[in-house]
C-alpha positions as CSV (number, residue, x, y, z in Angstrom):
1,M,66.6,247.3,36.7
2,L,64.4,249.5,38.8
3,R,66.2,252.6,37.5
4,K,65.5,251.6,33.9
5,L,61.8,251.0,34.7
6,F,61.6,254.4,36.4
7,F,62.9,256.2,33.4
8,N,60.8,254.3,30.9
9,L,57.7,255.0,33.0
10,A,58.6,258.7,33.3
11,Y,58.3,259.1,29.5
12,Y,54.6,258.1,29.6
13,R,54.2,261.7,30.9
14,R,56.5,264.6,30.3
15,P,59.4,264.4,32.8
16,L,60.7,267.7,34.3
17,W,64.0,267.3,32.5
18,D,62.4,266.9,29.1
19,T,61.9,270.6,28.3
20,G,61.8,270.3,24.6
21,V,64.2,273.3,24.3
22,S,67.9,273.1,23.7
23,P,69.9,275.2,26.2
24,S,71.8,278.3,25.2
25,E,75.1,276.6,26.1
26,L,74.6,274.1,23.3
27,L,73.4,276.7,20.9
28,S,76.5,278.8,21.5
29,F,78.7,275.8,21.0
30,I,77.0,275.1,17.7
31,A,77.4,278.7,16.6
32,E,81.1,278.6,17.4
33,H,82.0,275.2,15.7
34,E,81.8,273.7,12.3
35,P,79.5,270.7,12.1
36,G,81.1,267.3,12.7
37,R,80.2,264.0,14.4
38,A,78.3,264.2,17.7
39,L,77.3,261.7,20.3
40,E,74.6,262.5,22.9
41,L,74.6,260.4,26.0
42,G,71.2,260.1,27.7
43,C,69.5,261.8,24.8
44,G,65.9,261.3,26.1
45,T,63.4,262.2,23.4
46,G,66.1,263.7,21.2
47,T,65.6,267.5,21.4
48,N,69.3,268.3,21.5
49,A,70.4,265.6,19.0
50,I,67.7,267.0,16.6
51,T,69.0,270.6,17.2
52,L,72.5,269.4,16.3
53,A,71.3,267.5,13.2
54,K,69.4,270.6,12.0
55,A,72.8,272.5,12.2
56,G,74.4,269.9,10.0
57,W,76.0,267.6,12.6
58,Q,76.0,263.8,12.1
59,V,74.4,262.6,15.4
60,I,74.0,259.5,17.4
61,G,71.8,259.7,20.4
62,V,71.7,256.9,23.0
63,D,69.4,256.3,26.0
64,F,68.5,253.2,27.9
65,A,64.9,254.2,28.0
66,S,63.4,252.5,25.0
67,R,60.3,254.6,25.1
68,A,62.4,257.8,24.9
69,I,64.2,256.5,21.9
70,R,61.0,255.7,20.1
71,M,59.8,259.2,20.8
72,A,63.1,260.6,19.6
73,K,62.9,258.7,16.3
74,N,59.4,260.0,15.8
75,K,60.4,263.6,16.5
76,A,63.4,263.4,14.1
77,Q,61.1,262.1,11.4
78,D,58.6,264.8,12.0
79,S,61.4,267.4,11.9
80,G,62.7,266.0,8.6
81,V,66.2,265.5,9.9
82,K,68.4,262.4,10.0
83,A,69.7,261.3,13.4
84,D,70.7,257.8,14.6
85,F,68.9,257.0,17.9
86,R,69.8,253.8,19.8
87,V,68.8,252.0,22.9
88,D,72.1,251.6,24.7
89,D,73.7,251.8,28.2
90,V,76.2,254.7,28.6
91,R,78.3,252.4,30.8
92,R,78.8,250.0,27.9
93,L,78.4,251.5,24.4
94,D,79.9,248.4,22.8
95,S,78.2,249.0,19.5
96,I,79.8,252.5,19.1
97,T,83.4,252.6,17.9
98,D,83.6,255.9,16.0
99,Q,85.4,259.0,17.2
100,F,83.3,262.1,17.9
101,D,84.0,265.9,17.7
102,L,81.4,266.5,20.4
103,I,80.1,264.3,23.2
104,L,77.1,265.9,24.9
105,D,75.6,265.0,28.2
106,I,72.9,267.0,29.8
107,G,71.9,265.2,32.9
108,C,73.1,261.6,32.4
109,F,76.3,261.6,34.3
110,H,74.7,263.0,37.5
111,A,72.0,260.3,37.3
112,L,74.7,257.5,37.5
113,S,75.9,256.0,40.7
114,P,79.5,256.8,41.7
115,A,80.3,253.1,41.0
116,D,79.3,253.5,37.4
117,H,81.4,256.7,36.8
118,E,84.6,254.9,36.0
119,R,83.1,252.9,33.1
120,Y,81.3,255.9,31.8
121,I,84.4,258.1,31.8
122,A,86.4,255.4,30.1
123,N,83.8,255.4,27.3
124,V,83.9,259.2,26.9
125,D,87.7,259.1,26.7
126,R,87.6,256.2,24.2
127,L,85.1,257.9,21.9
128,L,86.2,261.5,22.0
129,S,88.4,262.6,19.2
130,Q,91.8,264.1,19.9
131,T,90.5,267.6,19.1
132,G,86.9,266.9,20.3
133,T,84.9,268.5,23.1
134,Y,83.0,266.8,25.9
135,L,80.2,269.2,27.0
136,L,78.6,268.2,30.3
137,Y,75.8,269.6,32.4
138,V,75.5,268.4,36.0
139,F,73.8,269.4,39.2
140,F,75.4,268.7,42.6
141,K,74.4,266.9,45.7
142,Q,74.0,269.3,48.7
143,D,76.1,266.9,50.8
144,D,77.7,263.5,50.4
145,G,74.9,261.7,52.2
146,E,72.1,263.0,49.9
147,I,70.2,260.2,48.2
148,G,69.2,260.5,44.6
149,P,70.7,262.1,41.5
150,G,73.5,264.6,41.6
151,V,77.3,264.5,41.7
152,S,79.8,265.5,44.3
153,Q,82.6,268.0,43.6
154,N,84.9,265.0,44.2
155,A,83.3,263.2,41.1
156,I,84.2,266.2,39.0
157,A,87.7,266.2,40.4
158,K,88.1,262.6,39.4
159,L,86.7,263.3,35.9
160,S,89.3,266.1,35.6
161,Q,92.0,263.6,36.2
162,E,91.0,261.8,32.9
163,L,90.0,264.7,30.7
164,K,91.2,268.3,30.6
165,L,88.8,270.8,32.1
166,I,88.7,273.8,29.8
167,S,85.8,275.8,31.3
168,R,83.3,275.7,34.0
169,A,80.2,277.9,34.4
170,D,78.4,277.5,37.7
171,G,74.6,278.1,38.1
172,T,71.6,276.6,39.8
173,E,69.2,273.8,38.7
174,R,65.7,275.4,38.6
175,S,66.9,277.8,41.4
176,L,67.0,274.8,43.8
177,R,70.6,273.5,43.8
178,P,74.1,274.2,42.5
179,S,74.8,273.1,38.9
180,A,77.5,273.6,36.3
181,W,78.3,273.5,32.6
182,L,81.7,271.9,32.1
183,R,83.7,271.7,29.0
184,F,86.5,269.1,28.6
185,E,89.0,268.0,26.0
186,K,91.4,265.1,25.8
187,M,94.4,265.3,28.1
188,N,96.7,264.9,25.1
189,G,94.5,267.0,22.8
190,F,95.2,270.5,21.6
191,A,93.5,272.5,24.3
192,P,94.0,276.2,24.7
193,P,95.9,277.2,27.9
194,G,94.1,278.3,31.0
195,L,90.9,277.4,32.7
196,V,87.9,279.8,32.4
197,I,85.5,279.9,35.3
198,R,82.4,282.1,35.0
C-alpha cells in the first residue's frame, strides 16, 4: 500500500525515471522487428508504449499508479496514437489473456520485492508468445543487504531458469550502479543458438 502511494505521489512531479525519451535499445528492437502485439509492464506515463504504437504496434501498457495511467492516456491522445493503458498490478494481470510478441519492462522488475518475482515471472511466461521477446532493463543492488530497488544477480539467474536468456548488455544506471539490458525468449521457443554478452 505504501509503495503504491509513493509511486502515485511521485507522478505529481516528474520522477527521475520518467525521462520522456525511449531508449536506444527499444528503438533498435523496433527497427529490427515487424510490428505485432506488445505489453509494457510498469509503463508509467506511456512514453515507450506510445513509441511502439507510433511504429505500428498494438500496445497495452499497465501500471499500478493510476495517476501515471491518466497521464499516459492524455499523452497518447495528444500524440494521435491508439494505445490501451490500464491500471493493473504486474503480479496479477488477471484481465490480460492475450499472447504478446514483445513484453517490455524498463524498471518494473527491479522495483519488486524478491517475494513478488515468482508471480511476475509466471505472468511473463504465460503472456509471451512462443516466438516473442521479453526485453528487460534492470539495475543491480550493490550487495544483498542493500535496501530499496534493484535486483541481485541471483534474481536474474532464477529468471533465466524460466525463460531463455538470449543476450545481455551490461552498463551503468546514471553512472551510479551496474545495470543491464536483457533479452529473453520462451524456453521452448525458437531462439537462435548462443548467448551474446556485450
